[in-house]
C-alpha positions, 0 to 999 in steps of 0.5 A, a space after each residue: 543538510 543532514 542532521 547527526 544522530 537522527 532516530 525515527 520510528 514506525 510504531 504500528 498496531 498489528 490488528 489487520 492487514 497493513 494499509 497503504 496509508 500506514 506504508 506511506 508513513 513508514 516510508 517517510 520515516 525510513 526516507 528521513 532516516 536514510 537521508 540523514 544517515 540515521 536509524 529507522 526503528 520498528 516498534 510494535 504496539 501490541 498492548 491491545 490484546 483483544 485486537 492483536 493479530 499474529 497474522 497481521 504482524 507477519 503481514 506487516 513485516 513481509 510488506 515492509 520488506 517487499 517495499 525495501 524498508 529495512 529496519 535497524 532496530 526492532 523485531 527479528 533485528 533487535 537493538 540496544 533499546 529493546 524490547 521492541 514489542 510494547 507488551 514486553 515493556 509493561 513494567 516500564 509503563 507501570 513504573 512511570 505511571 506510578 511516578 506521575 501519581 507520586 509527583 502529583 502530575 497524575 491521579 487514580 480514577 475509580 469511575 466505572 465504565 457505566 458512569 462514564 457512559 452516562 456522563 457522555 450521554 448527558 453531555 451529548 443531550 446537553 449538546 456540550 461542545 466539548 465531550 470528555 471526562 469531568 475530572 470527578 476523581 481528580 480531587 480525591 485525597 491521594 492517601 485515600 486513593 492509594 488505600 483504595 488501590 491497595 484494597 484492589 479497587 478497579 482504577 485507571 491512571 489519568 494525567 492532570 492536564 492544566 485547567 487553564 492557559 494554552 499549550 503550544 507545540 511546533 509542527 515541522 510541517 505546519 508550524 506552531 499550533 496552539 490549543 486552549 487547555 480547557 478543550 483537553 480532558 485528563 486522558 487515561 495513561 494506564 488502563 485498569 488491566 495494567 496495560 498502557 494507553 497509546 499516549 503513555 506507551 509512546 511517550 515512554 518508548 520514544 524517550 527511552 529509545 532516544 527518538 529524535 523526530 516523530 513523523 506520524 499521521 495527522 489524525 494524532 494532531 489532537 493528542 499532541 498538546 496532551 503529549 506535550 504536557 506528559 513530557 513536561 510532567 516527566 521532565 523530558 525533552 519532547 522530540 521534534 514532531 511532524 504530522 503527515 498529510 492525510 491520504 484521501 481517496 481518488 476523489 479527493 473528498 474523503 479519507 482513504 477507506 480501510 476497505 476495498 472500493 469499487 471504481 468505474 467498470 467494477 474495478 476493485 481499488 486495493 487499499 491494503 498492501 497485500 492487495 496491491 501486490 496481488 494486483 501486480 504493482 512493482 515495489 519499485 513503482 510503489 516506492 516512487 509513487 508513495 513518496 509523492 503522496 504528500 511530498 515532492 522534489 519540485 513541481 515536475 519531477 516524478 520518476 526517480 530512483 530509490 537513491 535519488 529520492 533518499 538524496 532529495 527527501 526533506 521534511 520541508 518539501 512535505 505539504 500539510 495539505 491532504 494528498 489524494 491517492 491517484 490510482 491512474 497515476 500509479 498505473 501509469 508509473 507501474 507501466 513505466 517501471 514494467 517496461 524498464 525491466 529486463 526480459 528475464 526479470 519480468 518473466 520471473 515476476 510474471 510466473 506467480 501470476 500465471 501459475 495463480 491463473 492455473 496455467 501450466 507453463 515454464 520460465 523459458 516460454 514466459 520469457 519468449 512471451 514477455 517481449 510481446 506483452 511488456 509494452 501493453 501492461 500496466 499491472 502484472 495481473 493483466 498478464 493472464 488475460 493477455 496470454 491465456 491463449 498460449 497455454 491452452 490446446 484448444 481455444 474457447 469458443 468464439 464468434 465466427 464473425 470476428 474472423 471476417 475483416 472489414 469490407 469482406 464476407 465469410 467467403 472472402 475471409 475463408 479464401 484469405 485464411 486458406 491462403 494464409 494457411 498454405 503460406 504458414 505451412 511452408 514458411 521456414 524457419 518459423 520465426 517472426 521475421 520470415 513469418 512477417 515477410 511471407 504474410 505481407 508478401 501474400 497480402 500484396 500478391 492477393 491485392 488486399 490490405 495487410 489488416 484484412 489478411 491479418 485479422 482472420 489469422 489473428 482471430 484464428 490463433 488467439 480467439 480475439 481481435 485484440 492480441 499481442 503482436 501477430 508474428 511473435 505470437 505465431 512463432 511462440 505458438 509454433 507451426 503445429 498449433 497455428 495450423 490446427 487453430 486455422 483449420 478450426 477457424 476455416 470450419 467456422 467460416 465454412 459453416 456461416 458462408 452463404 
């Protein structure tokens, strides 16, 4: 059942490359908005000026677009509730911080960083179960505090949390969550430099931008009780809230790293979206796969189109349990999507990977190669290793023993390859069909198994035993290169004959 006027936001802080966990959060917000015909807002948390990185912002926008997550309001789009960069909204945060102080729901705190560091150290030494600010400035006379502020003394603004009782909020995924107020300290709302903390900025922006549903990472659950109290202090209604399940690494034992990790065989597991792209994952496959990291339509359906996922998506089907990131499943799904591409489309997508590998090629050649490798790829970055021999005049040196099929010696392989050369020099036209007919006919005439004949031919033209289908490979290489490579292979065999 759709809900009218749904407005959700993705509010990242561009301090580094977009992590796949952040992309999953963006996707769930986007799906919820699209399912309900609502509005998806992109808001940039750039108030941490020391860590803010303009290149990270470019990375963010590019990768959201790569996955097809278009935003209705935000950078480069604008909207009725901007600006959408928090650094351009400082006057709003400062105003509401002052309002909270004047209404008695917040106070000025003059404690130095050194005092706070000592306080924390002492709490740790006493092994206190709850670490946090001791409310040293909470009891200051408001008039005295205002005079100190006016005099230019460094200060922050802190929220007055209730000292007793409990705070309860309803999580759309996890149900009611109740927290004792005694476990919550008086969080900072406005820093000494006049910039807001995450807490104040998000509450103010979510209200002013009329956000109806907050779908955010589960790491923010602990801050929700304080946000509830902040909404109450401002006299605003809090949006519905849901904390998305944490994304675990493939082992399912820990939170997914923010840096690449080496897996079996030394494979690097990407974690940043740009690295998934560089590895050759299709946006269609990543969209489908990420939608299933914490959400499911039923207990068996996995392959779904973008339209089907939008139609079927609901918060009710999001699990609160952590979700492991299964790279093997992603590889499998990516392979399925690769096999479903039209040859022209796949050729276009392969070109950057082949060019990056240093191959001087053209689209028409790649298009001819595509049918030979399409069934074998799980990622686009595998293509250069599958087709490298197409783009060199001479093969890298290889072990001549590879030319010798089972139950034969070098002399026998030399005879087979020599006969194959004679056939390949004459067959016309030089196409898959005629090549297959001719070579199978040769094997039958010589009384050998096709595998015994095909092995030395394949190694001679490819430099290895495992390669794309032989007859299509021969056709793409062309008669001249095929014969030249076979002549070199015959010389290799002659050198090791006894």
